[in-house]
All heavy atoms as a GROMACS GRO file, in nm:
protein
  565
    1MET      N    1  10.394   7.981  11.798
    1MET     CA    2  10.415   8.062  11.680
    1MET      C    3  10.511   8.176  11.714
    1MET      O    4  10.494   8.244  11.814
    1MET     CB    5  10.281   8.117  11.631
    1MET     CG    6  10.297   8.211  11.515
    1MET     SD    7  10.142   8.282  11.458
    1MET     CE    8  10.071   8.141  11.378
    2ASN      N    9  10.612   8.196  11.630
    2ASN     CA   10  10.709   8.301  11.652
    2ASN      C   11  10.684   8.416  11.555
    2ASN      O   12  10.658   8.393  11.437
    2ASN     CB   13  10.850   8.247  11.634
    2ASN     CG   14  10.882   8.137  11.734
    2ASN    OD1   15  10.818   8.126  11.837
    2ASN    ND2   16  10.981   8.057  11.704
    3LYS      N   17  10.695   8.537  11.607
    3LYS     CA   18  10.675   8.657  11.526
    3LYS      C   19  10.774   8.763  11.569
    3LYS      O   20  10.816   8.766  11.685
    3LYS     CB   21  10.534   8.714  11.544
    3LYS     CG   22  10.424   8.626  11.490
    3LYS     CD   23  10.290   8.694  11.510
    3LYS     CE   24  10.181   8.608  11.453
    3LYS     NZ   25  10.130   8.658  11.328
    4ILE      N   26  10.808   8.848  11.477
    4ILE     CA   27  10.882   8.970  11.509
    4ILE      C   28  10.795   9.084  11.458
    4ILE      O   29  10.764   9.092  11.339
    4ILE     CB   30  11.021   8.972  11.444
    4ILE    CG1   31  11.104   8.854  11.494
    4ILE    CG2   32  11.091   9.105  11.472
    4ILE    CD1   33  11.240   8.840  11.428
    5ILE      N   34  10.753   9.170  11.550
    5ILE     CA   35  10.656   9.275  11.520
    5ILE      C   36  10.725   9.410  11.526
    5ILE      O   37  10.796   9.441  11.623
    5ILE     CB   38  10.539   9.271  11.621
    5ILE    CG1   39  10.473   9.132  11.618
    5ILE    CG2   40  10.438   9.381  11.592
    5ILE    CD1   41  10.377   9.108  11.731
    6ALA      N   42  10.704   9.492  11.424
    6ALA     CA   43  10.755   9.630  11.422
    6ALA      C   44  10.641   9.725  11.455
    6ALA      O   45  10.532   9.715  11.396
    6ALA     CB   46  10.813   9.663  11.285
    7ILE      N   47  10.667   9.816  11.548
    7ILE     CA   48  10.567   9.917  11.587
    7ILE      C   49  10.633  10.054  11.575
    7ILE      O   50  10.726  10.085  11.649
    7ILE     CB   51  10.518   9.894  11.730
    7ILE    CG1   52  10.463   9.751  11.745
    7ILE    CG2   53  10.413   9.998  11.768
    7ILE    CD1   54  10.435   9.710  11.889
    8PRO      N   55  10.589  10.138  11.481
    8PRO     CA   56  10.646  10.272  11.469
    8PRO      C   57  10.603  10.360  11.587
    8PRO      O   58  10.486  10.360  11.625
    8PRO     CB   59  10.590  10.323  11.336
    8PRO     CG   60  10.465  10.244  11.314
    8PRO     CD   61  10.485  10.112  11.381
    9LEU      N   62  10.701  10.431  11.643
    9LEU     CA   63  10.674  10.513  11.762
    9LEU      C   64  10.714  10.658  11.739
    9LEU      O   65  10.809  10.688  11.669
    9LEU     CB   66  10.755  10.460  11.882
    9LEU     CG   67  10.732  10.316  11.924
    9LEU    CD1   68  10.830  10.279  12.034
    9LEU    CD2   69  10.589  10.294  11.968
   10GLU      N   70  10.639  10.745  11.803
   10GLU     CA   71  10.673  10.887  11.811
   10GLU      C   72  10.649  10.930  11.955
   10GLU      O   73  10.538  10.913  12.007
   10GLU     CB   74  10.586  10.969  11.715
   10GLU     CG   75  10.628  11.114  11.710
   10GLU     CD   76  10.563  11.188  11.595
   10GLU    OE1   77  10.512  11.126  11.502
   10GLU    OE2   78  10.565  11.312  11.602
   11ASN      N   79  10.753  10.975  12.020
   11ASN     CA   80  10.747  11.012  12.162
   11ASN      C   81  10.695  10.896  12.248
   11ASN      O   82  10.616  10.916  12.339
   11ASN     CB   83  10.662  11.137  12.183
   11ASN     CG   84  10.720  11.257  12.110
   11ASN    OD1   85  10.842  11.278  12.109
   11ASN    ND2   86  10.635  11.334  12.047
   12GLY      N   87  10.737  10.774  12.213
   12GLY     CA   88  10.699  10.656  12.291
   12GLY      C   89  10.558  10.606  12.268
   12GLY      O   90  10.515  10.511  12.333
   13GLN      N   91  10.485  10.665  12.175
   13GLN     CA   92  10.347  10.627  12.145
   13GLN      C   93  10.338  10.575  12.002
   13GLN      O   94  10.421  10.609  11.917
   13GLN     CB   95  10.254  10.748  12.159
   13GLN     CG   96  10.254  10.813  12.294
   13GLN     CD   97  10.182  10.730  12.398
   13GLN    OE1   98  10.084  10.664  12.369
   13GLN    NE2   99  10.231  10.734  12.521
   14LEU      N  100  10.235  10.496  11.974
   14LEU     CA  101  10.211  10.449  11.838
   14LEU      C  102  10.204  10.569  11.744
   14LEU      O  103  10.126  10.662  11.766
   14LEU     CB  104  10.081  10.369  11.830
   14LEU     CG  105  10.040  10.317  11.693
   14LEU    CD1  106  10.141  10.217  11.640
   14LEU    CD2  107   9.901  10.256  11.699
   15CYS      N  108  10.286  10.568  11.642
   15CYS     CA  109  10.292  10.679  11.547
   15CYS      C  110  10.175  10.670  11.450
   15CYS      O  111  10.138  10.562  11.405
   15CYS     CB  112  10.424  10.675  11.471
   15CYS     SG  113  10.449  10.814  11.359
   16ALA      N  114  10.120  10.784  11.416
   16ALA     CA  115  10.005  10.788  11.324
   16ALA      C  116  10.044  10.751  11.182
   16ALA      O  117   9.958  10.721  11.101
   16ALA     CB  118   9.942  10.926  11.327
   17HIS      N  119  10.175  10.751  11.149
   17HIS     CA  120  10.216  10.719  11.013
   17HIS      C  121  10.346  10.639  11.014
   17HIS      O  122  10.447  10.685  11.067
   17HIS     CB  123  10.232  10.846  10.930
   17HIS     CG  124  10.241  10.819  10.784
   17HIS    ND1  125  10.357  10.777  10.723
   17HIS    CD2  126  10.148  10.826  10.687
   17HIS    CE1  127  10.334  10.760  10.595
   17HIS    NE2  128  10.208  10.789  10.570
   18PHE      N  129  10.343  10.523  10.956
   18PHE     CA  130  10.454  10.428  10.949
   18PHE      C  131  10.583  10.493  10.900
   18PHE      O  132  10.690  10.471  10.955
   18PHE     CB  133  10.412  10.313  10.856
   18PHE     CG  134  10.518  10.213  10.824
   18PHE    CD1  135  10.551  10.114  10.914
   18PHE    CD2  136  10.581  10.214  10.700
   18PHE    CE1  137  10.646  10.019  10.884
   18PHE    CE2  138  10.676  10.119  10.668
   18PHE     CZ  139  10.708  10.021  10.760
   19GLY      N  140  10.576  10.575  10.798
   19GLY     CA  141  10.696  10.631  10.736
   19GLY      C  142  10.751  10.756  10.800
   19GLY      O  143  10.852  10.808  10.754
   20HIS      N  144  10.689  10.805  10.906
   20HIS     CA  145  10.733  10.930  10.967
   20HIS      C  146  10.755  10.917  11.116
   20HIS      O  147  10.734  11.012  11.191
   20HIS     CB  148  10.633  11.042  10.936
   20HIS     CG  149  10.620  11.070  10.790
   20HIS    ND1  150  10.716  11.137  10.718
   20HIS    CD2  151  10.526  11.033  10.701
   20HIS    CE1  152  10.679  11.143  10.591
   20HIS    NE2  153  10.563  11.082  10.579
   21CYS      N  154  10.799  10.801  11.160
   21CYS     CA  155  10.818  10.779  11.304
   21CYS      C  156  10.961  10.814  11.345
   21CYS      O  157  11.050  10.824  11.262
   21CYS     CB  158  10.786  10.634  11.340
   21CYS     SG  159  10.896  10.515  11.262
   22GLN      N  160  10.980  10.831  11.477
   22GLN     CA  161  11.113  10.858  11.531
   22GLN      C  162  11.191  10.729  11.552
   22GLN      O  163  11.311  10.724  11.527
   22GLN     CB  164  11.102  10.931  11.666
   22GLN     CG  165  11.041  11.067  11.656
   22GLN     CD  166  11.012  11.125  11.794
   22GLN    OE1  167  10.984  11.053  11.888
   22GLN    NE2  168  11.020  11.256  11.804
   23THR      N  169  11.123  10.626  11.601
   23THR     CA  170  11.186  10.497  11.628
   23THR      C  171  11.086  10.385  11.598
   23THR      O  172  10.967  10.411  11.578
   23THR     CB  173  11.231  10.484  11.776
   23THR    OG1  174  11.115  10.494  11.859
   23THR    CG2  175  11.332  10.591  11.814
   24PHE      N  176  11.137  10.265  11.598
   24PHE     CA  177  11.053  10.146  11.588
   24PHE      C  178  11.078  10.059  11.710
   24PHE      O  179  11.193  10.037  11.748
   24PHE     CB  180  11.087  10.063  11.464
   24PHE     CG  181  11.022  10.108  11.338
   24PHE    CD1  182  11.082  10.206  11.259
   24PHE    CD2  183  10.902  10.054  11.296
   24PHE    CE1  184  11.023  10.247  11.141
   24PHE    CE2  185  10.842  10.096  11.179
   24PHE     CZ  186  10.902  10.192  11.101
   25ALA      N  187  10.971  10.010  11.770
   25ALA     CA  188  10.984   9.902  11.869
   25ALA      C  189  10.982   9.773  11.789
   25ALA      O  190  10.892   9.750  11.708
   25ALA     CB  191  10.869   9.905  11.968
   26ILE      N  192  11.084   9.690  11.810
   26ILE     CA  193  11.092   9.560  11.746
   26ILE      C  194  11.067   9.458  11.856
   26ILE      O  195  11.145   9.445  11.950
   26ILE     CB  196  11.228   9.537  11.679
   26ILE    CG1  197  11.260   9.651  11.580
   26ILE    CG2  198  11.233   9.401  11.611
   26ILE    CD1  199  11.164   9.665  11.464
   27VAL      N  200  10.953   9.388  11.846
   27VAL     CA  201  10.906   9.299  11.952
   27VAL      C  202  10.919   9.155  11.904
   27VAL      O  203  10.858   9.117  11.804
   27VAL     CB  204  10.760   9.331  11.989
   27VAL    CG1  205  10.714   9.242  12.103
   27VAL    CG2  206  10.744   9.478  12.023
   28ASN      N  207  10.998   9.077  11.976
   28ASN     CA  208  11.018   8.936  11.944
   28ASN      C  209  10.921   8.854  12.029
   28ASN      O  210  10.926   8.860  12.152
   28ASN     CB  211  11.163   8.897  11.973
   28ASN     CG  212  11.198   8.758  11.924
   28ASN    OD1  213  11.110   8.678  11.895
   28ASN    ND2  214  11.326   8.730  11.916
   29VAL      N  215  10.832   8.780  11.964
   29VAL     CA  216  10.730   8.701  12.032
   29VAL      C  217  10.752   8.553  11.999
   29VAL      O  218  10.760   8.516  11.883
   29VAL     CB  219  10.587   8.743  11.988
   29VAL    CG1  220  10.481   8.658  12.056
   29VAL    CG2  221  10.565   8.891  12.014
   30GLU      N  222  10.765   8.472  12.103
   30GLU     CA  223  10.778   8.327  12.086
   30GLU      C  224  10.673   8.258  12.170
   30GLU      O  225  10.660   8.287  12.290
   30GLU     CB  226  10.918   8.280  12.127
   30GLU     CG  227  11.028   8.334  12.039
   30GLU     CD  228  11.166   8.286  12.081
   30GLU    OE1  229  11.177   8.198  12.169
   30GLU    OE2  230  11.264   8.340  12.026
   31ASN      N  231  10.598   8.169  12.108
   31ASN     CA  232  10.492   8.095  12.178
   31ASN      C  233  10.399   8.188  12.256
   31ASN      O  234  10.366   8.164  12.371
   31ASN     CB  235  10.553   7.989  12.269
   31ASN     CG  236  10.636   7.889  12.192
   31ASN    OD1  237  10.594   7.843  12.087
   31ASN    ND2  238  10.753   7.858  12.241
   32ASN      N  239  10.362   8.299  12.191
   32ASN     CA  240  10.269   8.399  12.247
   32ASN      C  241  10.324   8.472  12.369
   32ASN      O  242  10.247   8.531  12.444
   32ASN     CB  243  10.133   8.336  12.278
   32ASN     CG  244  10.062   8.292  12.152
   32ASN    OD1  245  10.067   8.361  12.050
   32ASN    ND2  246   9.998   8.178  12.158
   33LEU      N  247  10.454   8.470  12.390
   33LEU     CA  248  10.517   8.543  12.499
   33LEU      C  249  10.617   8.643  12.441
   33LEU      O  250  10.693   8.610  12.350
   33LEU     CB  251  10.591   8.449  12.594
   33LEU     CG  252  10.506   8.347  12.669
   33LEU    CD1  253  10.596   8.250  12.744
   33LEU    CD2  254  10.412   8.418  12.765
   34ILE      N  255  10.617   8.764  12.494
   34ILE     CA  256  10.714   8.864  12.451
   34ILE      C  257  10.848   8.826  12.512
   34ILE      O  258  10.863   8.818  12.634
   34ILE     CB  259  10.672   9.005  12.495
   34ILE    CG1  260  10.543   9.045  12.423
   34ILE    CG2  261  10.784   9.105  12.465
   34ILE    CD1  262  10.484   9.175  12.470
   35ILE      N  263  10.946   8.801  12.425
   35ILE     CA  264  11.079   8.760  12.466
   35ILE      C  265  11.172   8.880  12.476
   35ILE      O  266  11.257   8.887  12.564
   35ILE     CB  267  11.137   8.656  12.367
   35ILE    CG1  268  11.044   8.536  12.355
   35ILE    CG2  269  11.278   8.614  12.404
   35ILE    CD1  270  11.020   8.462  12.485
   36GLU      N  271  11.157   8.974  12.384
   36GLU     CA  272  11.248   9.088  12.378
   36GLU      C  273  11.179   9.205  12.309
   36GLU      O  274  11.102   9.186  12.216
   36GLU     CB  275  11.373   9.048  12.299
   36GLU     CG  276  11.474   9.158  12.282
   36GLU     CD  277  11.593   9.116  12.196
   36GLU    OE1  278  11.576   9.035  12.103
   36GLU    OE2  279  11.702   9.166  12.224
   37ILE      N  280  11.212   9.325  12.356
   37ILE     CA  281  11.167   9.448  12.290
   37ILE      C  282  11.290   9.535  12.272
   37ILE      O  283  11.360   9.566  12.369
   37ILE     CB  284  11.061   9.524  12.372
   37ILE    CG1  285  10.938   9.437  12.396
   37ILE    CG2  286  11.023   9.654  12.300
   37ILE    CD1  287  10.836   9.500  12.490
   38LYS      N  288  11.317   9.573  12.148
   38LYS     CA  289  11.427   9.664  12.117
   38LYS      C  290  11.368   9.788  12.052
   38LYS      O  291  11.272   9.778  11.976
   38LYS     CB  292  11.525   9.603  12.018
   38LYS     CG  293  11.596   9.479  12.064
   38LYS     CD  294  11.696   9.432  11.961
   38LYS     CE  295  11.626   9.376  11.840
   38LYS     NZ  296  11.713   9.311  11.742
   39GLU      N  297  11.427   9.902  12.079
   39GLU     CA  298  11.387  10.024  12.012
   39GLU      C  299  11.501  10.064  11.918
   39GLU      O  300  11.615  10.077  11.962
   39GLU     CB  301  11.357  10.135  12.113
   39GLU     CG  302  11.278  10.248  12.053
   39GLU     CD  303  11.220  10.342  12.157
   39GLU    OE1  304  11.175  10.293  12.263
   39GLU    OE2  305  11.219  10.463  12.131
   40VAL      N  306  11.469  10.078  11.791
   40VAL     CA  307  11.572  10.109  11.691
   40VAL      C  308  11.535  10.234  11.614
   40VAL      O  309  11.418  10.263  11.592
   40VAL     CB  310  11.595   9.990  11.595
   40VAL    CG1  311  11.650   9.870  11.668
   40VAL    CG2  312  11.470   9.953  11.521
   41ILE      N  313  11.636  10.307  11.574
   41ILE     CA  314  11.617  10.428  11.494
   41ILE      C  315  11.621  10.389  11.347
   41ILE      O  316  11.716  10.324  11.302
   41ILE     CB  317  11.726  10.532  11.526
   41ILE    CG1  318  11.718  10.572  11.672
   41ILE    CG2  319  11.715  10.653  11.433
   41ILE    CD1  320  11.832  10.660  11.720
   42PRO      N  321  11.517  10.426  11.272
   42PRO     CA  322  11.514  10.389  11.130
   42PRO      C  323  11.610  10.476  11.049
   42PRO      O  324  11.652  10.583  11.094
   42PRO     CB  325  11.369  10.417  11.090
   42PRO     CG  326  11.327  10.525  11.181
   42PRO     CD  327  11.398  10.500  11.312
   43PRO      N  328  11.642  10.431  10.928
   43PRO     CA  329  11.721  10.516  10.838
   43PRO      C  330  11.639  10.637  10.797
   43PRO      O  331  11.519  10.643  10.822
   43PRO     CB  332  11.750  10.424  10.719
   43PRO     CG  333  11.644  10.321  10.724
   43PRO     CD  334  11.604  10.305  10.867
   44GLU      N  335  11.705  10.732  10.733
   44GLU     CA  336  11.634  10.851  10.683
   44GLU      C  337  11.519  10.807  10.593
   44GLU      O  338  11.532  10.714  10.513
   44GLU     CB  339  11.730  10.940  10.605
   44GLU     CG  340  11.669  11.069  10.559
   44GLU     CD  341  11.770  11.160  10.492
   44GLU    OE1  342  11.890  11.143  10.514
   44GLU    OE2  343  11.726  11.248  10.416
   45HIS      N  344  11.405  10.875  10.605
   45HIS     CA  345  11.286  10.835  10.530
   45HIS      C  346  11.303  10.859  10.381
   45HIS      O  347  11.334  10.969  10.338
   45HIS     CB  348  11.162  10.911  10.579
   45HIS     CG  349  11.039  10.874  10.504
   45HIS    ND1  350  10.988  10.952  10.404
   45HIS    CD2  351  10.958  10.766  10.513
   45HIS    CE1  352  10.878  10.894  10.355
   45HIS    NE2  353  10.860  10.781  10.420
   46VAL      N  354  11.284  10.753  10.306
   46VAL     CA  355  11.277  10.756  10.160
   46VAL      C  356  11.158  10.669  10.125
   46VAL      O  357  11.147  10.557  10.175
   46VAL     CB  358  11.406  10.698  10.097
   46VAL    CG1  359  11.394  10.688   9.946
   46VAL    CG2  360  11.528  10.779  10.136
   47PRO      N  361  11.064  10.718  10.043
   47PRO     CA  362  10.947  10.636  10.011
   47PRO      C  363  10.986  10.495   9.966
   47PRO      O  364  11.072  10.478   9.880
   47PRO     CB  365  10.878  10.714   9.899
   47PRO     CG  366  10.915  10.857   9.927
   47PRO     CD  367  11.058  10.849   9.977
   48GLY      N  368  10.925  10.396  10.029
   48GLY     CA  369  10.949  10.256   9.995
   48GLY      C  370  11.064  10.190  10.069
   48GLY      O  371  11.081  10.069  10.061
   49LEU      N  372  11.145  10.267  10.143
   49LEU     CA  373  11.261  10.210  10.211
   49LEU      C  374  11.223  10.132  10.337
   49LEU      O  375  11.276  10.023  10.361
   49LEU     CB  376  11.361  10.320  10.248
   49LEU     CG  377  11.483  10.274  10.330
   49LEU    CD1  378  11.568  10.177  10.248
   49LEU    CD2  379  11.565  10.392  10.375
   50TYR      N  380  11.132  10.185  10.417
   50TYR     CA  381  11.101  10.122  10.546
   50TYR      C  382  11.049   9.979  10.534
   50TYR      O  383  11.090   9.894  10.614
   50TYR     CB  384  11.004  10.207  10.627
   50TYR     CG  385  11.067  10.328  10.692
   50TYR    CD1  386  11.196  10.371  10.663
   50TYR    CD2  387  10.995  10.402  10.784
   50TYR    CE1  388  11.251  10.482  10.722
   50TYR    CE2  389  11.050  10.514  10.845
   50TYR     CZ  390  11.178  10.554  10.814
   50TYR     OH  391  11.232  10.663  10.874
   51PRO      N  392  10.964   9.945  10.439
   51PRO     CA  393  10.921   9.805  10.430
   51PRO      C  394  11.038   9.709  10.407
   51PRO      O  395  11.045   9.603  10.469
   51PRO     CB  396  10.825   9.804  10.311
   51PRO     CG  397  10.772   9.943  10.306
   51PRO     CD  398  10.888  10.030  10.346
   52ARG      N  399  11.131   9.748  10.321
   52ARG     CA  400  11.249   9.663  10.298
   52ARG      C  401  11.337   9.658  10.422
   52ARG      O  402  11.390   9.553  10.457
   52ARG     CB  403  11.328   9.713  10.177
   52ARG     CG  404  11.254   9.692  10.046
   52ARG     CD  405  11.341   9.725   9.925
   52ARG     NE  406  11.383   9.865   9.918
   52ARG     CZ  407  11.311   9.961   9.863
   52ARG    NH1  408  11.193   9.933   9.808
   52ARG    NH2  409  11.355  10.085   9.861
   53TRP      N  410  11.353   9.770  10.489
   53TRP     CA  411  11.437   9.778  10.607
   53TRP      C  412  11.382   9.690  10.719
   53TRP      O  413  11.458   9.614  10.779
   53TRP     CB  414  11.449   9.924  10.652
   53TRP     CG  415  11.528   9.943  10.776
   53TRP    CD1  416  11.663   9.933  10.791
   53TRP    CD2  417  11.476   9.977  10.904
   53TRP    NE1  418  11.698   9.957  10.921
   53TRP    CE2  419  11.585   9.984  10.993
   53TRP    CE3  420  11.348  10.002  10.953
   53TRP    CZ2  421  11.570  10.016  11.127
   53TRP    CZ3  422  11.334  10.032  11.087
   53TRP    CH2  423  11.444  10.040  11.173
   54VAL      N  424  11.253   9.697  10.748
   54VAL     CA  425  11.198   9.612  10.855
   54VAL      C  426  11.204   9.464  10.815
   54VAL      O  427  11.226   9.378  10.900
   54VAL     CB  428  11.056   9.653  10.901
   54VAL    CG1  429  11.056   9.790  10.964
   54VAL    CG2  430  10.954   9.642  10.791
   55ALA      N  431  11.190   9.435  10.686
   55ALA     CA  432  11.202   9.296  10.640
   55ALA      C  433  11.342   9.243  10.667
   55ALA      O  434  11.360   9.128  10.707
   55ALA     CB  435  11.167   9.285  10.493
   56GLU      N  436  11.443   9.327  10.647
   56GLU     CA  437  11.581   9.288  10.675
   56GLU      C  438  11.603   9.258  10.824
   56GLU      O  439  11.692   9.181  10.859
   56GLU     CB  440  11.678   9.396  10.630
   56GLU     CG  441  11.689   9.407  10.479
   56GLU     CD  442  11.773   9.526  10.433
   56GLU    OE1  443  11.832   9.596  10.519
   56GLU    OE2  444  11.778   9.550  10.312
   57LEU      N  445  11.521   9.318  10.909
   57LEU     CA  446  11.529   9.290  11.054
   57LEU      C  447  11.456   9.162  11.090
   57LEU      O  448  11.454   9.122  11.206
   57LEU     CB  449  11.468   9.408  11.132
   57LEU     CG  450  11.539   9.542  11.119
   57LEU    CD1  451  11.460   9.650  11.193
   57LEU    CD2  452  11.681   9.535  11.171
   58GLY      N  453  11.393   9.097  10.993
   58GLY     CA  454  11.321   8.973  11.018
   58GLY      C  455  11.177   8.994  11.060
   58GLY      O  456  11.110   8.900  11.104
   59VAL      N  457  11.126   9.116  11.045
   59VAL     CA  458  10.990   9.149  11.087
   59VAL      C  459  10.888   9.068  11.006
   59VAL      O  460  10.897   9.060  10.884
   59VAL     CB  461  10.964   9.300  11.074
   59VAL    CG1  462  10.818   9.334  11.090
   59VAL    CG2  463  11.050   9.376  11.175
   60THR      N  464  10.792   9.011  11.078
   60THR     CA  465  10.685   8.933  11.015
   60THR      C  466  10.553   9.009  11.013
   60THR      O  467  10.466   8.978  10.932
   60THR     CB  468  10.664   8.800  11.089
   60THR    OG1  469  10.632   8.828  11.227
   60THR    CG2  470  10.787   8.712  11.080
   61ASP      N  471  10.538   9.106  11.105
   61ASP     CA  472  10.412   9.180  11.118
   61ASP      C  473  10.443   9.325  11.156
   61ASP      O  474  10.543   9.352  11.222
   61ASP     CB  475  10.324   9.119  11.228
   61ASP     CG  476  10.284   8.977  11.197
   61ASP    OD1  477  10.179   8.959  11.134
   61ASP    OD2  478  10.357   8.884  11.238
   62VAL      N  479  10.354   9.416  11.115
   62VAL     CA  480  10.367   9.557  11.150
   62VAL      C  481  10.235   9.603  11.211
   62VAL      O  482  10.128   9.573  11.158
   62VAL     CB  483  10.398   9.643  11.026
   62VAL    CG1  484  10.397   9.791  11.060
   62VAL    CG2  485  10.532   9.603  10.964
   63ILE      N  486  10.245   9.675  11.322
   63ILE     CA  487  10.130   9.741  11.381
   63ILE      C  488  10.155   9.890  11.364
   63ILE      O  489  10.254   9.943  11.414
   63ILE     CB  490  10.114   9.706  11.531
   63ILE    CG1  491  10.090   9.557  11.548
   63ILE    CG2  492  10.000   9.789  11.593
   63ILE    CD1  493  10.091   9.511  11.692
   64ALA      N  494  10.068   9.959  11.289
   64ALA     CA  495  10.090  10.100  11.260
   64ALA      C  496   9.958  10.176  11.264
   64ALA      O  497   9.853  10.119  11.236
   64ALA     CB  498  10.154  10.117  11.123
   65GLY      N  499   9.966  10.304  11.297
   65GLY     CA  500   9.849  10.389  11.298
   65GLY      C  501   9.800  10.418  11.158
   65GLY      O  502   9.682  10.437  11.133
   66GLY      N  503   9.892  10.420  11.061
   66GLY     CA  504   9.858  10.443  10.922
   66GLY      C  505   9.979  10.412  10.836
   66GLY      O  506  10.091  10.410  10.884
   67MET      N  507   9.953  10.385  10.709
   67MET     CA  508  10.061  10.345  10.619
   67MET      C  509  10.026  10.390  10.478
   67MET      O  510   9.913  10.375  10.434
   67MET     CB  511  10.076  10.193  10.624
   67MET     CG  512  10.195  10.138  10.553
   67MET     SD  513  10.213   9.959  10.574
   67MET     CE  514  10.261   9.948  10.745
   68GLY      N  515  10.124  10.445  10.408
   68GLY     CA  516  10.104  10.489  10.272
   68GLY      C  517  10.087  10.371  10.177
   68GLY      O  518  10.129  10.259  10.206
   69GLN      N  519  10.032  10.398  10.062
   69GLN     CA  520  10.005  10.294   9.964
   69GLN      C  521  10.131  10.221   9.918
   69GLN      O  522  10.132  10.101   9.901
   69GLN     CB  523   9.930  10.352   9.843
   69GLN     CG  524   9.877  10.247   9.749
   69GLN     CD  525   9.771  10.157   9.815
   69GLN    OE1  526   9.698  10.197   9.902
   69GLN    NE2  527   9.769  10.032   9.773
   70GLN      N  528  10.239  10.296   9.899
   70GLN     CA  529  10.364  10.233   9.853
   70GLN      C  530  10.415  10.134   9.957
   70GLN      O  531  10.458  10.024   9.922
   70GLN     CB  532  10.470  10.338   9.823
   70GLN     CG  533  10.594  10.276   9.761
   70GLN     CD  534  10.688  10.381   9.706
   70GLN    OE1  535  10.663  10.501   9.716
   70GLN    NE2  536  10.796  10.337   9.646
   71ALA      N  537  10.410  10.167  10.084
   71ALA     CA  538  10.451  10.075  10.190
   71ALA      C  539  10.362   9.951  10.193
   71ALA      O  540  10.412   9.840  10.214
   71ALA     CB  541  10.451  10.145  10.326
   72ILE      N  542  10.236   9.968  10.172
   72ILE     CA  543  10.144   9.854  10.173
   72ILE      C  544  10.175   9.758  10.057
   72ILE      O  545  10.176   9.637  10.076
   72ILE     CB  546   9.997   9.903  10.164
   72ILE    CG1  547   9.958   9.975  10.293
   72ILE    CG2  548   9.901   9.788  10.136
   72ILE    CD1  549   9.828  10.050  10.285
   73LEU      N  550  10.205   9.814   9.941
   73LEU     CA  551  10.233   9.730   9.825
   73LEU      C  552  10.365   9.656   9.835
   73LEU      O  553  10.378   9.548   9.780
   73LEU     CB  554  10.232   9.815   9.699
   73LEU     CG  555  10.097   9.875   9.660
   73LEU    CD1  556  10.111   9.969   9.542
   73LEU    CD2  557   9.997   9.765   9.632
   74LEU      N  558  10.461   9.711   9.909
   74LEU     CA  559  10.590   9.645   9.924
   74LEU      C  560  10.580   9.544  10.034
   74LEU      O  561  10.640   9.448  10.046
   74LEU     CB  562  10.702   9.746   9.954
   74LEU     CG  563  10.730   9.842   9.838
   74LEU    CD1  564  10.830   9.948   9.884
   74LEU    CD2  565  10.786   9.770   9.719
   0.00000   0.00000   0.00000
């Protein structure tokens, strides 16, 4: 199973809020093995933008400390 996982980070740690992180770790997983990890800087925060932005990166799953209702609905 292949997945691309987005993990919001703040100071290299899991960020408590999806929409207010400094960077995202984008983790490419193939056959249950981590193939690649990239750290990317998100665009300026606008409510509802991050879900679309990570989808454009091909993200299939998000691991976050917390997420606002608008992000969950998108």
